[in-house]
C-alpha positions, 0 to 999 in steps of 0.5 A: 633811175635805171638803165635798159637792163634794170641797173642803176644808171650813173648820175650826179657826181658819179656820172661826172667822174665816169665821164671824166675817166672815159675821156681819159681812157676811151678817147685818147686814140681818136683825140690825138689823131690831129697829130698825124691824120691831116699831115698824112693827107698832104705829106704822106705817100699818096699826098695831095697837092695843097690847094684850097679846093683839096683842103676843103675836100679833105676836111669835109671827108674828115668831118663827115667820117667823124659824124657818120662813123663815130656819132651815128654808127657807134654811139647812135646805133652799135653801142645800143647793141650791148650784151647786158652792158658789155661792148666789143666785137666778142660781146656782139658775137655772143649776142647774135650767135645764140639766135635760132634764126641764124641756123647752124651753118650761119652761126658758125660763120658769124662766130668765125667772123667775130673771132677774126675781127677780134684777132685783128684788133690785137694787131692795131692795138700794138701799133696805136701806142707806137704811132701815137707816142712817136708822132708826139715826140717828133714835135721836138724836130719842129723846134730843132733838128738837134733832137732827131737822134733821140726821138726813138729812144725817148719814145721807147722810154715813154712806152715802158712807163706807160705799160708799167703803170697799167697795173693801177687799173683803167679807173685809176689811170682814167682819173689821172688821164681825164683832166689831162685830156680835158686840157688837151681838147681845150688846147687843140680847140684854141689852136684851131680857133686861132687859125679859123679866125684868120680864114673863116672860109674853111668852115665851108667844109661842113658842106658834104658837097666839097667831099663829093667834088673832091673825088670827082676832081681827083679820081683814084688818087682822091679815093686813096686819100681815104686811107689817110682820112681813116686815121681820124676814126681808128679808135672807134672799135676800141670805144665800143670795146671799152663800153663795159668799163664806163657805160654808154652814157658817160662815153656819149656825153664826153664825145658830144660835149668835149671830143667832137667839138675839139677835134673839128675846131683843130682840123678846121684850124689845120686846114686854114693854116694849109690854105694860108701857108701850104709849106706847113704840110710837113707838120700842120699840127705843131705849126698851129702853135706860136714858137713860144708854146712849141715845147709845152705843146710837145710835152702835152702832146706826148702825155696825150699820146700816152693816153691815146694808147690806153683805149686799145690797151684796156680794150685788149684786156676786155677782149681777152677776158671775154675770149677766156670765158667763152673758151677761145683762149687758155686761162690767163691771170686776170686782176680786177682793179675796181670794186665798183666797175667789174669791167676794169681789169688788168692782164699782165701777159697781154700787157707785156706782149703789147709793150714788147710789140709796140717797142719793136714797131718803133725800132723797126719803122722808126717814124710815125709816117712809116707806121701810118702806112701800117695803120688802119688796115686791120681796124677797117676789116673789123669795122666791116665785120661789126656792121655785118654782125650789127645787121643780124642784131637789127633783123633777129633781135630788134626785129627790124624789117628788111626795108629798114635794116638793109638801107642803114647797114648797106650805107654803113657797109659802103663806107666801111668797104671804101675805107677798107679798099683805100687802106688795102694799098698799105698792105705791102708797106707795113699793113701786113703786120696787123694782118699777120698778128690777126692771123696768128691770134685767130689761129690760136683762138680756133685751135684752142676751141677745137682742141678743147672740143676734141679733148672733151670728146676723147674723155667722154669716150671713157666715161660712164653715163650717170645712170650706169654709175649709180646702178653700179654703186647699188650692185657693188657699193664701195667703202664710204669715207666721211666728208664731201668730194667735188669732182669737176667735169666739163660735161654737166650730164656725164660722170667725171673721169676723175671719180672713176680714176679715184675709185679705181685707185682708192677703192673708196668714195666720200659720203657725199659726192658732187659732180661739178660743172662750170658753164659760161653763159653768153651774157656778161654777168649772171646774178647770184640767184642763178649762180648754182643749180643743184640736183640730187641723183641718189646714193649720196651723189649730187650734180651741181652746175655753176653759171658765170657770165663771160665777164665774170671771174669764177670763184667756186668756194664763193659760189658753193657758199650760196648753195642751200640744199637739204642733205648736202654739206659743203663746209670748206673744212669738210670738202675736197676738190678732185681735178683731172690733169690731162697730158696731151699727146699729138697723134694722127687720129682724126681731129686737127692737123698734127701741127695744130695738135702740137700747138694746142698741147703747148697752149694747154701746158702754159694755161693757168691752172684750174686751181688758181683760175677757179680760186680753189684753196690749193690745200683742198685739191687732189689732182689725178693725171691721165694721158689723152691722145688728140 
């Protein structure tokens, strides 16, 4: 059995294992929303009065938000728009931007939208661990106020442990977390059923009419409650970003068989409790439990909250790797943690950045209710961007007619924009934080991309066309020494500057010379048969272009071992790599603002070395320096 891309689709025990792992990694964020979502509707800053009609109205909004946003939008449609198995907003951007129909100006707008949506996810990725763990630990206060002074220290300690274990990889973590999350959904469903039995009329909230009349009765105040209702679907974008880790089928099976039923039953149970006991609005989730089960539930909730953070953390890893390969961020250390699933990775620098930020948020805000005021602003914006990009996929890749694409995406856009406007009131109360983080990340991404383009242009100014270089070899041939020299250069059609510097200093050239370029395709994986293209230019000079997907780690020795070209000797012991090392100098030359040039220079100095990034043996590398004004 194969999938849409001709690959073997998971089945049997492997499918069951992936589904269990997906349950542990992908659905933690959505799965722990019952800890705080309904509470914020009736106990938050814009709290509604607890009445049967209001409870049924809010429950109806929650039910249909889960159905429309997660079941229909993401699992039903957006996850079908995968980029050869990979998901996430950057993969979606890469999927739509090569389209000729979008036009040059339109292509740039789509890229900027995709980058901005990606940048915003980092902001909410910092909030998710903080609010999830903090809301779970706060359950101790329901049992006794003696724990109040220790809530924040306990939360910080748990966050440290969470980020330390990330190096084990999402697959290993998922195998541990999967059974725990299975228990979690069974428990929260059972807690909900216990209250539904006492007040079964709460199931009437399945009728969307209750949601519609809720807005009619409450007007603007009712609309603002959407900002709290949105907390039930904040993991939607992370779900899409994590698709490359496990695949669409395991994620879909987990959602419909376990996650959605468990969530609905628990929300119904909380609603039934509020109708019978309005005073429980302070913390309806923990009030569902009998007194003897409170402490075990706090422990289980805390473990589940730790897992909740995993979706955003692993999603941030995936987005970062895609950004590196597509040229939007500097090279960073990327560790692969699975031999079977190439999407399972660990990025130390992102991991520690998220850890410090999450701990800072816990210390700064102090409570989950305060953090809820900052939560959701960025994700709603990203969801709007996803809908725009998905419309382009429908029209130009799937060839949907406008009469089909506009109603679908228009309906989704109205919902996304409604959530966005309701969350916009949170900006002065903490929502500015994810927006600030998103603006910083967006600035870094665009600065790096623009800076690399400027550097490439400056380097190109001082190079020779290959035809002129080869002609000069005929007129004035240099001394040739045994062996093969590989000169890396980003322009596949140019002459590497490092070669010109080498000739200038050494007055000699190797018997065989390879102009080597590495290109990242706008697809996640390039198969071995398309990995390397080799062209003989004459005079013992060859041009080689190595192709990688944006989810693949470059390994040049492995790639060159695939080359079978008559007359070209690429044995490792006889091959030397020549790399250029540029020293960047910020100037007032046309290009970027001077502050962005200084920022780009700092980013360049701290990027992972090309030797390490391309897995080149250090003892086979010669670096030639040059100063470049930007």
